[in-house]
N, C-alpha and C positions, 0 to 999 in steps of 0.2 A: 311321756312331757316333765310327769310331775318332777322328774328324777334329773331333768336337764335345769329345768325350775330351780330346783332346789339349789345347785351348781353354779345356774349363774347368776341365781341374786348376790351372796357373798365376791362374787368376784365384780359384779359394779358394785355393790357399797366400798371392795376396797379402792376400785377404779379413779370414786368417787372421790374415797378418802386423799386423794395424790389431787387430786387437776381444778378442786375447783379455786374459784380466786373471786377476792384477795379471800386470805389468814383469816383463821377466827382472831378474837381480841376480843379485850375485857376493854369498856372505860367507865370508870370510878365516876361517880357526881362530890362524892362530897368532898371540901372548901374545894369543888371548884366553882372557873366562872358561868353561871349556864343566862343565853341570853335569850328572847324571846320576841318575836314580832306579834305584835295580836297579843299583846297581854295580860290587857286589862279585863279581859271579859273571854265566855266561854274555854271551851283547851285550852287556852293560853294563859291563863289565868289559873285553870286548875293545874295546869305542871305546874307554873311558878306555885303554885303548893305544896306538889310532889316535891319538885323539889329542894326546895327551903328546907320539907318533912324531914330528908336526907341532906340534911346539910351542907349546902350549895350557898353561893354569890349571889343571887338571882340581882340582874336586872331586866324591867320590862319596857320596850316601845313601844307605841299607842301615839292614834291621831286625839284624840282629848288631857287633855290633861285635868280631865277632871274626876273625868274614870278611872287615869291610874295613878289618883292621892287614891279614888276610894281601891282599890287592888290593892295598892303598899302598905295599907289599919288592916287593912282582912290578913295579907302575908300577917305581920305584925302581930298580930293578937292570936293567929292560925298555930304560926311556930316562933314567936322569940325575931324570925328574922328581920330587919330592914333591908330593902330591896331599895334598887335603887328606879329611879322611870325615867322616861325619856320622852319628848312631846314631836313625834317628827309628823313626816309624810311620808309614807313608801316609797312613793312614786319620784321622790325629790332628795334626788340621791348625796348634793352635801349635805342639805337637811340630815338624814339618816350617817353620812359620815359624820359631820360633828360631835351627833353623841353618839355613835361605838367608839369612835377615838376616847370620849368623855370617860363613855364605861370602862374601858384600858381594855386587856388584851381577855377576846376568848375561850373557853375552854369547847363549851358545849351549845351551838349559835342552832334555837330553835326560828325557821320562818314557817310562822301561824297567821301574818295573816290575810285575810282572804272575802269577800265579797259575795254575794251570788246572789244574781233576780233570775227569775223561771221564766222565761217568752219564750213562744216560738219566734222561729231569724226570722222571722218575714214582716214579725209584729215590733219585735224588735228598735232601737236604737241603735244607729249606730255609735252617739252618745257614748249608750250603757253598754256597748257592745266593748267597744273601747276602754269604758273604762273596767271594766271588769277587766280585761288583760291587762292595763296598766297596772293594778294593784295586785290580782293572783299571780301571773309572771315576769313583768315586767319591775313589779316591786323589791321579785324574789330574786331577779339578778343583780338591784341594786345594794342591796344587806349584803347580800353572801362578797359580791368585789367592792363592800366598803369593810367587811369587816375578813377578809385576808387575808391582806399584809400584815394586820395584828395575829392574827394567829399560825400563818404564819411562821412569824417571829415570838410565841410565848417563850418561856421563859422557862416556866414548868415544855417538858417535851413527849407525853405523856400521850397516848390516846385523846385524840379531840374528836367532835363528832359536830356534824354539819349534815341538821334535820329537814328535813322541807314537808310542811302539808300537806297535802294532794287530800281525796278524798275514794273512795269504790265509784263518781259519776267521773275519777279521771287513768279508770282504767274500763269504763262500758257507760258506752257515750246511748243518755239516755228522752227521750222526746221534752222537751219546753228547756235541754242542755244545754242547747250548744256551744252558747262562749264560754260557759263554765267548762264541759266539758274541752273546749280546745284550754285553755290556759290550765287546765290541771293538765291536760295528759301533756303541756309545751314540759310540768315539770319534771315529765319521768324522762323526757332527755337529756336536760339541764340535769338534770342528776345522775345517768349513766354520766355522759363525760367530765363532767366536772369528779366523777369517782376519780378515776386514772388518770387527774388532773392531780390531785394533793394528795392519794397516797403515795409517793413518795417522802411527804413534809408528816405522814402519823395523823394524818384528817382523814374519818368517815361518816360516807352521804349516808344519810337513810331518807324512805321514805312513808311516811305515814298515809293509808289508805284510811279512813275515819265513816262507817255508812251515818245516815242522818244522825246527829247529833242536838240532843234536846242543850242546847242556846236558846239565845233575844239570837240570834241571826238567824236562826228557825223557825221562830214568831210568825217575823213579821217573812220567811221566806213565804212560807204557807198560802197565808196573804192572795200571794197574787202567782200562786205554782198554775197553772192551765191541768184542767179536769180529766186530760189525759194520765198526768206526769200524776196526777195523787192518785189513781190508780191504778199504774205501773208502781212507782214505788210503795200502793201500798201491799206488799212481795216481798218486800226487807222490812224489816225490823229496825228498830234504831238503840241509840244509844245514851246512858250520859257519862256527862261531860268529863266530870274523873276516872270518870274510867273510862274511857278512850288517852286519858291522860297517863294512865296506869297503864296499860300497854303499851302508849309509847314512850315510856320515861325504863319498861324492862329495853323493848326492843332496840333505844336506843345504847342506854349501858353494855346488853351482845351484839352492838356493830353489823346489826341486820340492816340490812339497803334496804327488801319490803317489811314494812313492821302491817298487817292484820287483824285488825282487831275484830274483830268474827268468825263464826263460822264460812260463813258466805264470804269475808274475806279472806280467809285460808285458799277456798274454791275458786273466788276468782281470781288470787295470788299465784297460785297452780296453773290457771288457762290461761294465763298473759303471759308470765314466767319470762320469757322467745329470750332476749341472750340478754338476760336483766343478771349482773355478778351475784355470789351467791356462797353467805361464808358458813354454814351448812350441809356438812359431808351428806346426814343424817336428812335433810326438806331439798336439799336436790333430786337426794334420790327419789322420794315421796311425788319430785315434781317428774320426772325422770316414768317411774312406775305407773304415778294415776295420769298423764295429762290427754289421754284419750279417757278417757271418761269423764277429765273433770271439759275438755268441748265437748263429752255429746247434752254432758247435762248443761254446755254454756247454751247449748243449738236448741235445746227441751226452753228453755229464759225465753228463747229469741222468737220459740213457737210459739211462748205465751204472747208473748207480749206487741205483737204484729199483730196478733188474731186479738185483745181488747183492742188494739187503734178498732184497725177494721168494725169489731164491730161496733163501737165510737160511730167511727163513721156511718156507720149502717143507716144505727137508731139516729144521728141528726139529719141526717136526709129523707128516713121517712116523719120525722117530727116538722120536720119544714113542707115538706110536699102533700 
C-alpha cells in the first residue's frame, strides 16, 4: 500500500502539471493602472496604499466624495502617489462608465464595493435585501461591463487582472447572512464564467475570500448581528484590513483564481474547489489529496453550528416557558 502510494503521488503531480488551466501567470503592479471600487475606506483603501507603495497608478471609486478626498490625501502622505478619485454609485451604470472612461484603460480592476446588513430573511425588509444584491452583485456587473472595453484595448498588452472581493460567507452560508451570502455566492459564478470569456484577452480573474475584517463596516455590522450569528461567527477569527490587502495583492500578482486569506480560508477553498479554475498544480494536488479530509472537517463544523442553533432555540423556549 505504501509503495503504491509512493508511485501514485508523483504520477498525480505530473498529471496535474499538464492539465491545470489556465496556465500560471505573473501580473506586474509597478507602473500600471490599478482601479479600486469601494476604495475610500477599509480593505479598498488598504489595497490602494499597498498598490501605491509598489509603484502603481491608483484610481479610487466610491460614493462619498469627502471620504475619497481623505483617502487621496492619506495615500499622498504615505507613498507620494497622487491617486485619482471618482464619486459614483455602482448601481448607476452610466455614472460608473463615465468614471472609468475618465480614468483611462485599467490594468488591474479590483471590484471591492460591498455592504452587509445581517438579519434573518423573515425579518429583513425586501428593500434592504435588494439594496444588498444591487450593490454587491449587480454593482459588480456594472463595473466590469464598463471596464472591459478599455481593458481589452489597453496599449499595454501585458497580463491584466479583474479581482472580485467576496467573503468567506461567499463560500459557506451562515445564519443571518441570507442576502449577503446570496450576493457573494453569485460573484463566484460571475467570476468562473468571466474567466473563460476574457482569457483570450490576457485578462485573469481572481476571487478574494476574506474572513471578518476590522473595518468601519464591521463595526456597524456587529451592532445588528443576530445573537446566533455572533455565536457562530465567534468560532472564526478576524483580520486587519492591511493584512487582507497584502494577501489580495500577492494573489493578484500570481494570477490566482481563489485567494484565501487565512488558514480557515485555505481549508474552505479546498472544500469548495469544485470546478473552479486552478493555475497552480501544487495547489491542485492539495485539493485532490485533501478533498475528503476537508469535507470531513466541514461536516464537523456543520455539526457544531447546528448544535449551537438547537441549543439556542431550546434555551429561548425554556426562557419563555
